[in-house]
C-alpha positions in Angstrom: 124.5 109.2 98.6 126.5 110.5 95.6 125.6 111.0 92.0 126.5 109.1 88.9 125.6 109.8 85.3 123.7 107.8 82.7 123.4 108.2 78.9 121.2 105.9 76.8 121.7 105.1 73.1 119.1 103.4 70.9 119.6 101.7 67.6 117.2 100.2 65.1 118.7 96.8 64.4 116.7 96.1 61.1 117.9 99.3 59.3 121.3 99.8 60.9 120.5 103.3 62.0 120.2 105.1 65.3 116.6 105.0 66.6 115.5 108.7 66.9 112.3 109.7 68.8 112.4 106.6 71.0 110.7 107.1 74.4 112.9 106.1 77.3 111.8 105.9 80.9 114.3 105.6 83.7 112.7 103.9 86.7 113.7 103.3 90.3 114.0 99.7 91.4 113.4 100.6 95.0 110.2 102.6 94.6 108.0 100.2 92.6 109.2 101.4 89.2 108.7 105.1 89.9 109.5 107.0 86.7 112.5 109.2 87.5 113.1 110.6 84.0 111.3 110.4 80.6 113.6 111.1 77.7 113.5 111.2 73.9 116.4 110.0 71.7 117.8 112.5 69.2 118.9 112.0 65.6 122.0 110.0 66.8 119.8 107.8 68.9 121.1 109.3 72.1 119.5 110.9 75.2 120.9 113.7 77.2 123.2 112.6 80.0 121.3 112.6 83.3 122.4 112.4 87.0 121.1 109.6 89.2 121.8 108.7 92.8 124.6 106.3 93.5 126.3 105.1 96.7 129.4 106.9 98.1 132.6 106.6 96.2 134.4 104.8 99.0 132.0 101.8 98.7 133.8 100.8 95.5 137.1 100.9 97.2 136.5 97.9 99.3 134.3 94.7 99.1 132.2 95.5 102.1 129.2 97.5 100.6 127.4 97.3 97.3 129.0 100.2 95.4 126.4 100.8 92.6 122.8 101.7 92.3 120.5 99.9 90.0 117.8 101.3 87.7 115.4 99.9 85.1 115.0 101.4 81.6 111.9 101.0 79.5 112.1 101.9 75.8 109.2 102.2 73.3 109.2 103.2 69.7 106.5 102.9 67.0 107.0 99.8 64.9 109.5 98.2 67.3 109.3 95.7 70.2 109.2 97.4 73.6 112.2 96.6 75.7 113.1 96.7 79.4 116.6 96.6 80.7 116.6 95.6 84.3 119.4 96.4 86.8 121.4 99.1 84.9 124.3 99.8 87.2 125.3 103.4 88.1 128.5 104.1 90.0 129.4 107.5 91.5 131.4 110.1 89.7 131.4 108.3 86.3 129.1 108.0 83.3 127.3 104.8 82.5 126.4 104.1 78.9 123.4 101.9 78.2 123.0 101.0 74.5 119.8 99.3 73.4 119.1 97.5 70.1 115.5 97.6 69.1 114.0 94.9 66.9 111.0 95.5 64.6 107.6 94.2 65.6 107.0 91.0 63.5 103.4 90.4 64.7 100.7 91.9 66.8 101.5 89.7 69.8 104.9 91.2 70.4 105.6 91.4 74.1 108.2 93.5 76.0 111.7 92.0 75.6 113.4 91.9 79.0 117.2 92.0 79.4 118.4 91.5 83.0 121.9 92.7 83.9 123.7 90.3 86.2 125.4 91.3 89.4 129.0 92.6 89.2 131.4 89.7 89.9 133.0 91.7 92.8 129.6 91.8 94.5 127.6 88.8 93.4 128.4 85.1 93.8 130.1 83.5 90.9 132.0 80.2 90.5 135.8 80.6 90.6 137.9 79.9 87.6 139.1 76.4 87.0 142.9 76.7 86.6 144.5 76.0 83.2 148.0 76.2 81.8 148.9 79.8 80.9 150.6 78.6 77.7 148.6 76.2 75.5 150.2 73.4 73.5 149.6 74.1 69.8 149.5 71.6 66.9 152.9 71.3 65.3 153.6 73.2 62.0 154.1 70.8 59.1 155.5 71.4 55.6 154.9 75.0 54.6 152.1 75.7 57.1 153.1 78.1 59.8 150.9 79.1 62.7 149.6 82.7 62.1 150.3 85.6 64.4 147.5 86.7 66.7 144.8 88.6 64.9 142.1 90.8 66.5 138.8 89.5 65.1 135.9 91.6 64.0 133.5 89.6 66.1 133.7 87.1 69.0 131.0 84.4 69.5 130.1 84.2 73.2 128.3 81.1 74.5 126.1 82.5 77.3 126.6 79.6 79.7 128.9 76.6 80.5 130.4 74.9 77.4 128.2 71.9 77.6 124.9 73.8 78.2 123.4 73.2 74.7 120.4 75.4 75.5 122.5 78.6 76.2 122.4 81.1 73.3 125.4 82.2 71.3 125.9 85.9 70.8 128.0 87.5 68.0 129.6 90.5 69.7 132.1 93.0 68.2 135.5 92.3 69.7 136.1 95.6 71.5 132.5 95.6 72.8 133.0 92.2 74.3 136.2 93.4 76.1 134.3 96.4 77.5 131.5 94.2 78.7 133.8 91.8 80.5 135.8 94.6 82.1 132.6 96.3 83.3 131.5 93.0 84.8 134.9 92.3 86.5 136.3 95.6 87.9 135.0 99.1 88.9 135.5 102.1 86.7 136.2 104.2 89.8 139.5 102.4 90.3 142.9 104.0 89.3 143.4 104.3 85.6 146.6 102.2 85.7 144.6 99.4 87.5 141.9 99.5 84.9 144.5 99.4 82.1 146.2 96.4 83.7 143.0 94.5 84.1 141.9 95.3 80.5 145.3 94.0 79.2 144.7 90.7 81.2 141.2 90.4 79.7 142.5 91.1 76.2 145.3 88.5 76.6 143.0 85.9 78.0 140.5 86.4 75.1 143.1 86.5 72.4 144.6 83.3 73.7 141.2 81.6 73.4 141.0 82.9 69.8 144.6 82.1 68.8 144.5 78.6 70.1 141.0 78.0 68.9 140.4 76.4 72.3 136.7 75.6 72.0 136.6 75.0 68.2 139.3 72.4 68.7 136.9 70.6 71.1 134.1 70.6 68.6 132.1 73.7 69.8 130.8 76.4 67.6 131.8 79.4 69.7 134.9 81.3 70.8 134.5 81.7 74.5 131.8 81.3 77.3 130.3 83.7 79.8 130.9 81.2 82.6 133.5 82.4 85.2 134.3 78.8 85.9 135.8 78.5 82.4 136.3 82.0 81.1 135.3 85.6 82.0 132.1 87.1 83.1 129.9 88.5 80.3 126.3 89.9 80.7 124.5 90.4 77.5 123.1 93.9 77.0 124.8 95.4 80.1 125.8 99.0 80.4 129.5 100.0 80.2 131.4 102.9 81.9 133.2 105.8 80.3 136.7 105.1 81.8 136.7 101.5 80.8 135.4 102.2 77.4 138.1 104.7 76.7 140.9 102.4 77.9 139.7 99.6 75.6 139.4 101.9 72.6 143.1 102.9 73.1 144.7 99.5 73.6 142.3 96.8 72.1 145.1 95.3 69.9 147.6 94.9 72.8 148.3 91.7 74.7 150.7 90.2 77.2 153.2 87.5 76.3 156.5 86.0 77.3 159.8 85.5 75.5 159.9 82.5 73.2 156.2 82.1 72.6 153.9 83.5 69.9 150.6 83.2 71.6 149.0 85.7 74.0 149.5 84.7 77.6 146.5 83.0 79.2 146.2 85.5 81.9 143.9 84.1 84.6 142.9 86.2 87.6 140.6 86.2 90.6 139.2 88.8 93.0 141.8 88.0 95.7 139.3 88.4 98.6 136.7 85.6 98.4 138.9 83.6 96.1 142.7 83.0 96.4 144.8 82.4 93.3 148.6 82.3 93.7 150.6 83.3 90.6 147.5 85.0 89.1 146.6 88.6 89.2 144.1 89.5 91.9 141.7 92.3 91.1 141.7 93.8 94.6 145.5 93.4 94.7 145.8 95.3 91.4 143.7 98.1 92.8 146.0 98.3 95.8 149.0 98.6 93.6 147.3 101.2 91.5 146.6 103.2 94.6 150.4 103.1 95.3 151.2 104.6 91.9 152.3 101.4 90.1 152.1 101.6 86.3 149.9 99.1 84.4 152.9 97.0 83.2 154.4 96.9 86.7 151.1 95.8 88.2 151.0 93.0 85.7 154.7 92.0 86.3 154.0 91.9 90.1 151.6 89.0 89.5 152.6 87.3 86.3 156.4 87.7 86.5 159.0 90.2 85.4 159.7 88.5 82.0 156.3 89.4 80.6 156.0 92.2 78.0 153.4 93.8 75.8 152.8 93.2 72.0 150.3 94.5 69.5 148.5 92.4 67.0 149.5 93.5 63.6 146.2 92.7 62.0 142.7 93.9 62.8 140.1 91.9 60.9 137.2 93.5 59.1 138.6 97.0 58.6 139.4 98.5 55.1 142.8 99.8 56.1 145.1 99.6 59.1 145.9 102.6 61.2 148.7 104.5 59.3 150.7 105.0 62.5 150.5 108.8 62.6 147.8 111.1 63.8 145.7 113.0 61.3 144.8 116.5 62.2 144.5 120.1 60.8 147.0 120.4 57.9 147.4 116.7 57.2 147.2 115.6 53.6 147.2 112.4 51.7 145.4 109.1 51.1 144.7 108.4 54.8 142.9 111.7 55.0 140.8 110.8 51.9 139.9 107.5 53.5 138.5 109.1 56.6 136.7 111.7 54.6 135.0 109.0 52.6 134.1 107.0 55.7 132.7 110.1 57.5 130.4 110.8 54.5 129.2 107.2 54.4 128.5 107.2 58.1 126.7 110.6 57.9 124.0 108.8 55.8 123.0 107.0 59.0 124.1 109.7 61.5 122.9 113.0 60.0 124.4 115.1 62.8 127.8 114.5 61.0 128.1 117.1 58.2 129.0 116.1 54.7 132.5 117.1 53.7 134.6 117.4 50.5 136.7 114.3 49.8 140.0 116.0 48.7 142.6 114.4 51.0 143.1 117.7 52.8 142.4 117.8 56.6 140.8 121.3 56.9 138.2 122.8 59.3 135.2 121.0 57.8 137.0 117.6 58.3 137.9 118.6 61.8 134.3 119.5 62.7 133.0 116.2 61.1 135.6 114.2 63.1 134.7 116.0 66.3 131.0 115.4 65.8 131.7 111.7 65.1 133.8 111.5 68.3 130.9 113.0 70.3 128.4 110.6 69.0 130.6 107.6 69.6 131.9 108.7 73.0 135.5 109.3 72.1 137.6 112.2 73.3 136.3 115.0 71.1 139.5 116.7 70.0 138.9 116.6 66.2 142.1 114.6 65.8 142.2 111.1 64.2 144.5 108.9 66.3 144.5 105.1 66.8 141.2 104.9 68.6 139.2 107.2 66.3 140.7 105.6 63.2 139.5 102.1 64.2 136.1 103.4 65.5 135.6 105.1 62.1 136.6 101.9 60.3 134.2 99.7 62.3 131.2 102.0 62.0 131.9 102.5 58.3 132.0 98.8 57.7 128.7 98.4 59.7 126.8 101.1 57.9 128.0 100.0 54.4 127.3 96.4 55.2 123.7 97.3 56.1 123.4 99.5 53.0 124.5 96.6 50.8 
């Protein structure tokens, strides 16, 4: 056996703040729920990172053996419903993040809320994707109406079942969180970084095509996408994510694949390439093999989807106060963009007190650097004290979330 790492974050959904002093028990699934660790969340709602047993790394390099261990997590906190997450997946040599939203107790009969994480698609049995055209026919533009360019939405509405399953719930999921969830369901974080990037780009393009073409809304449904692999991509509500995949998504979540002469993101279908064959689509195991050979992400994608594809970035990210200015902000930077992040950090620190309050003066000095680095640590970004693309948008999204709750 090898070791993997696990960190747990808790969040009080009713007040929009991290849940400090929650009691978290990590339990073995194989030893009748033997408690392996008992942890207390800090002022940022987080536990220390712990090490847990995981299968050998080589298990995730082929489809023969189950490559991850599973653990159950029980969370209790005064005034909130107890919660159990079943089947948290831990891979070797990587950090799993399990975030848990706690709901207030509304009556004295509240029972433990149970969330069961589904098998990984490369290990469990899932229906194969029903093929569709990679470029969708759009309604013609008439008069002065012009089809908009692709936009990254603030949220995506996920129907947790097949489209016609009326009893399946709909979940409102922040866009980047949805992409991370799907990628952690579909590929292993132990694979080469370029393979992870190629697969994330395919997932992004697939998702943005559904959004841009309003595929399900055009058919009369009230959701954006489903969790059914027969129609869309795997999604497991409440599942843990992995550090490598999370970092890739944060860096490229506005980027998609397209072809010359079209405005829409390409509908990039894929399959595992082992149990399911899909000519002209990307295969996940095939992308892993190319990553092992040193292929870049774009060349992995071109190997499957054709050499005329290229990458574009959506120009608009919905739900943020200001788009990324295009240059990194760091020690010595001055101007309105610095003032914006200073104001956002101070607002976020009302909910996350580990972030120090700073002067809003438009000057990126040592105090601002420390506040940025603290923010990055809490929200699992590279903690360099520099505000680039990923930190800018993470700041924007968290700022919007905390100010929305405060209002």
